[in-house]
C-alpha positions as CSV (number, residue, x, y, z in Angstrom):
1,M,-0.3,0.0,-0.1
2,E,1.2,3.6,-0.7
3,Y,0.4,6.1,1.8
4,I,0.8,10.4,0.2
5,K,-0.7,13.1,2.2
6,I,-1.5,16.5,0.5
7,D,-1.7,19.5,2.0
8,L,-4.8,21.4,0.1
9,G,-3.3,24.2,1.5
10,K,-0.9,24.4,-1.7
11,E,-4.1,24.4,-4.0
12,L,-6.6,26.0,-2.1
13,P,-5.0,29.5,-0.4
14,A,-5.9,29.9,3.2
15,S,-6.8,26.1,3.4
16,N,-5.1,24.0,6.6
17,A,-6.9,20.6,4.9
18,A,-5.5,18.0,4.3
19,V,-6.3,14.3,1.9
20,Y,-4.8,10.8,3.2
21,L,-4.9,8.7,0.6
22,Y,-4.5,5.2,0.9
23,L,-3.5,3.3,-2.1
24,I,-3.3,-1.1,-3.1
25,D,0.0,-1.6,-4.6
26,Y,-0.2,-2.7,-8.5
27,T,0.4,-6.1,-9.0
28,Q,0.8,-8.1,-12.2
29,K,-0.6,-11.6,-10.1
30,I,-4.3,-9.3,-9.3
31,P,-5.5,-8.5,-12.9
32,V,-7.5,-5.2,-11.4
33,S,-6.0,-2.2,-13.0
34,E,-7.5,0.4,-11.5
35,R,-10.0,0.4,-8.7
36,P,-13.0,2.5,-6.8
37,M,-11.9,5.4,-4.4
38,I,-14.3,5.8,-1.5
39,V,-13.3,9.6,0.1
40,I,-14.6,9.4,3.5
41,C,-15.0,12.6,5.3
42,P,-15.1,12.1,8.9
43,G,-17.7,13.7,11.5
44,G,-17.5,16.4,14.6
45,G,-20.3,18.8,14.2
46,Y,-18.3,20.6,11.3
47,A,-16.2,21.8,14.8
48,Y,-13.6,19.2,14.6
49,T,-12.8,15.8,12.5
50,S,-13.5,12.2,14.6
51,D,-10.8,10.3,14.4
52,R,-12.9,7.2,15.1
53,E,-14.3,8.2,11.3
54,A,-11.3,8.1,9.7
55,E,-8.5,6.1,9.4
56,M,-10.3,2.7,10.7
57,I,-13.3,3.3,7.9
58,A,-10.6,3.4,5.2
59,L,-9.5,0.1,6.2
60,Q,-12.5,-1.7,5.5
61,F,-12.6,-0.5,2.5
62,L,-9.4,-1.4,1.4
63,A,-9.8,-4.9,2.8
64,M,-12.9,-4.6,0.1
65,G,-10.1,-3.8,-2.4
66,Y,-10.9,-0.6,-3.7
67,H,-8.5,2.6,-2.4
68,A,-9.8,5.3,0.0
69,A,-9.1,8.5,1.5
70,V,-9.5,10.3,4.5
71,L,-10.5,14.2,4.0
72,R,-9.3,16.4,7.0
73,Y,-11.1,19.3,6.1
74,S,-11.8,22.7,7.6
75,V,-14.1,23.2,10.2
76,A,-15.3,26.3,12.0
77,P,-14.5,29.6,12.9
78,A,-13.9,28.3,8.8
79,V,-17.7,28.7,6.5
80,F,-19.3,27.7,4.4
81,P,-18.1,27.1,1.3
82,A,-14.6,26.3,3.0
83,A,-14.6,21.8,3.2
84,L,-17.4,21.7,0.1
85,L,-14.5,22.9,-2.0
86,E,-11.9,21.2,-0.2
87,L,-13.3,17.9,-1.3
88,G,-14.2,19.4,-4.7
89,K,-10.7,19.9,-5.3
90,T,-9.4,16.1,-3.7
91,V,-11.7,15.2,-6.4
92,A,-10.5,17.0,-8.9
93,L,-6.7,15.3,-7.7
94,L,-8.2,12.3,-7.9
95,R,-9.6,11.7,-11.3
96,E,-6.6,14.6,-12.7
97,N,-4.4,11.5,-11.3
98,A,-6.1,8.7,-12.1
99,R,-4.0,6.9,-14.2
100,E,-0.6,7.3,-11.7
101,W,-2.5,5.9,-8.4
102,R,-4.2,3.8,-11.2
103,I,-8.0,4.5,-10.1
104,D,-11.3,4.1,-11.6
105,S,-12.3,7.7,-12.6
106,T,-16.3,6.4,-13.3
107,K,-16.4,5.0,-9.5
108,I,-15.1,7.9,-7.0
109,V,-17.2,7.9,-4.2
110,I,-18.3,10.2,-1.1
111,A,-18.6,8.7,2.1
112,G,-19.6,10.9,5.3
113,F,-20.7,10.6,8.5
114,S,-22.6,13.2,10.3
115,A,-21.4,16.0,9.4
116,G,-19.4,15.0,7.5
117,G,-22.2,13.2,5.5
118,H,-23.7,16.7,5.3
119,L,-20.5,17.8,3.8
120,A,-20.6,14.3,1.0
121,L,-24.1,15.6,0.1
122,S,-23.8,19.3,0.0
123,Y,-21.4,18.1,-2.4
124,G,-24.0,15.8,-4.0
125,V,-26.1,18.2,-4.2
126,Y,-23.8,20.9,-5.7
127,W,-21.3,19.9,-6.9
128,N,-22.4,21.2,-10.8
129,R,-23.2,24.8,-9.7
130,P,-21.3,27.2,-12.0
131,W,-19.5,28.9,-8.7
132,V,-18.2,25.6,-7.8
133,A,-16.2,25.1,-10.9
134,E,-15.6,28.7,-11.1
135,K,-13.4,29.0,-7.7
136,L,-11.8,25.6,-8.3
137,K,-10.6,26.6,-11.4
138,T,-11.6,23.5,-13.0
139,D,-14.6,22.4,-15.4
140,T,-17.6,20.9,-14.0
141,S,-17.1,17.3,-15.4
142,I,-13.9,16.3,-13.5
143,L,-15.7,17.5,-9.7
144,Q,-18.9,15.3,-10.8
145,P,-18.9,12.3,-7.9
146,N,-20.9,8.7,-8.9
147,A,-21.9,7.5,-5.6
148,L,-22.6,8.6,-2.0
149,I,-22.4,6.7,1.4
150,L,-24.0,8.7,4.4
151,G,-23.7,7.6,8.0
152,Y,-26.1,9.0,10.4
153,P,-26.1,12.2,8.2
154,V,-26.8,16.0,9.3
155,V,-29.4,17.2,6.2
156,T,-31.8,19.3,7.6
157,S,-31.5,22.6,8.8
158,G,-35.2,22.9,10.7
159,Q,-37.0,21.1,12.9
160,H,-35.1,17.9,12.8
161,A,-31.7,20.0,12.8
162,H,-28.8,19.2,14.8
163,Q,-28.4,23.4,15.2
164,D,-24.5,23.1,16.0
165,S,-23.0,21.8,12.6
166,I,-25.6,23.7,10.8
167,H,-24.6,27.0,13.2
168,N,-20.6,26.4,12.9
169,L,-20.9,25.2,9.1
170,L,-22.5,29.2,8.6
171,G,-21.0,31.4,11.2
172,D,-22.5,34.2,11.3
173,E,-24.3,34.1,8.1
174,Y,-26.8,31.6,9.5
175,D,-29.8,33.4,8.6
176,S,-28.9,34.2,5.0
177,K,-27.6,30.6,4.3
178,K,-30.0,28.0,6.2
179,E,-32.4,27.2,3.8
180,D,-29.1,26.3,1.8
181,M,-27.8,24.1,4.0
182,S,-31.3,22.3,4.5
183,L,-30.7,19.4,1.6
184,E,-33.7,17.8,1.1
185,K,-34.6,21.0,-0.2
186,H,-32.4,21.0,-3.0
187,I,-32.2,17.4,-4.2
188,G,-32.7,16.4,-7.9
189,Q,-31.2,14.6,-10.6
190,Q,-27.4,16.5,-9.9
191,V,-27.2,13.6,-6.8
192,P,-25.6,10.3,-7.4
193,R,-27.1,6.9,-5.9
194,A,-26.9,6.5,-2.3
195,F,-26.4,4.4,0.4
196,V,-27.6,6.2,3.7
197,W,-27.7,4.4,7.9
198,H,-29.3,5.4,10.9
199,T,-30.8,4.4,14.0
200,Y,-34.1,5.0,15.4
201,E,-32.3,5.8,19.0
202,D,-29.9,7.9,17.8
203,A,-31.3,11.9,19.9
204,S,-28.3,14.0,18.7
205,V,-28.8,13.7,14.9
206,P,-32.6,12.8,14.9
207,V,-33.1,9.4,12.0
208,Q,-36.0,12.1,10.7
209,N,-32.5,13.6,8.5
210,S,-32.3,10.5,6.6
211,L,-36.0,9.8,6.2
212,L,-36.4,13.3,4.7
213,L,-33.5,12.9,2.6
214,V,-34.7,9.2,1.3
215,N,-38.5,10.9,0.6
216,E,-36.7,12.9,-1.5
217,L,-34.1,10.8,-3.4
218,V,-36.8,8.5,-4.1
219,K,-39.4,11.5,-5.8
220,N,-36.2,12.1,-8.3
221,H,-36.0,8.3,-8.9
222,I,-32.1,8.1,-7.6
223,P,-30.9,4.7,-6.8
224,T,-30.9,4.2,-2.8
225,E,-30.2,2.0,-0.5
226,F,-31.6,2.9,2.8
227,H,-32.1,0.7,6.5
228,M,-32.9,2.2,9.9
229,F,-31.5,-0.3,12.6
230,E,-33.7,0.1,16.0
231,K,-30.8,0.2,18.4
232,G,-27.3,2.2,18.6
233,G,-26.6,6.2,19.5
234,H,-25.4,8.9,17.8
235,G,-21.4,8.4,15.8
236,L,-21.2,4.6,16.4
237,A,-18.7,4.8,13.5
238,L,-18.2,0.7,12.7
239,A,-20.5,0.4,15.8
240,N,-17.9,-2.4,16.8
241,R,-14.7,-2.5,19.2
242,L,-12.5,-1.4,16.5
243,T,-14.4,2.2,17.0
244,M,-15.7,1.9,20.4
245,T,-16.1,5.0,23.2
246,A,-14.2,4.7,26.3
247,D,-17.9,4.0,28.0
248,G,-18.2,0.9,25.2
249,S,-21.7,3.4,24.4
250,S,-20.4,3.4,20.9
251,I,-21.3,-0.6,20.0
252,A,-24.5,-1.9,18.0
253,A,-24.7,-5.0,17.3
254,A,-27.0,-5.3,14.4
255,A,-26.0,-1.3,13.0
256,A,-22.5,-2.7,12.7
257,E,-24.0,-4.5,9.9
258,W,-23.7,-1.8,7.7
259,I,-20.1,-2.2,6.4
260,H,-21.2,-5.6,5.5
261,L,-24.0,-4.2,3.6
262,V,-22.4,-0.7,1.6
263,H,-20.2,-3.6,0.2
264,T,-22.6,-5.6,-1.2
265,W,-24.3,-2.6,-2.6
266,L,-21.1,-1.9,-3.9
267,E,-19.8,-4.3,-5.9
268,E,-23.4,-4.6,-7.6
269,W,-22.7,-1.4,-9.1
270,I,-19.6,-1.8,-10.1
271,A,-20.4,-5.6,-11.4
272,A,-23.8,-3.8,-13.3
273,A,-20.9,-1.3,-14.3
274,V,-19.0,-4.1,-16.2
């Protein structure tokens, strides 16, 4: 495996973000010349990026045979669209270097958890807006995400919002941009296929966030797989001992199946495209 750290401040002035690439080595003994890339956006309420939703998640996708990347994006006091542009720059870099890094440029998947799920989904919503390509000085076509994986995502800025995330994201522009960040209101054909999971017991980011989202995805005929598990609080990550919190409250046996379910979902999509 090749491990590469890219400081995005060299690409985006004033950014202190970095992306960490985990690239599976190529060998002639395994006839796979290009692999999908899973870009992981950890959660943290737009106040920090969680270690529990970073490298350990990436290693699971590596074991499935995919390349992985972890984006440590800018958080408060940085405000929208800083993190979204960092994610866009990451996607652009992956496509520009796809041949060298042996990435299947038609299979760039954005995965996000909690507020990182909001970032992933906001990118799925806004990637084709002209202002994004203009700020990144690239063509819109290079920015397209091919699929989303969303774990207990922050989606809405309305009744069921995780208000701390939205406030951290928008800062002083909360009142003027709050509706733009209620992402269920902006779902359209630009949003790629999605795998979404949440728990009924989540008391921090209510499951209504995912329910609102899935309703709009289905309404717009976007291929979607959704799993709601009964047990488990917020921030489960892998929901097993590999990412458990000190008090063990982040273990939920049923919800831990999400990583196996998403593997099946990804493989069915990849197989259908061959």
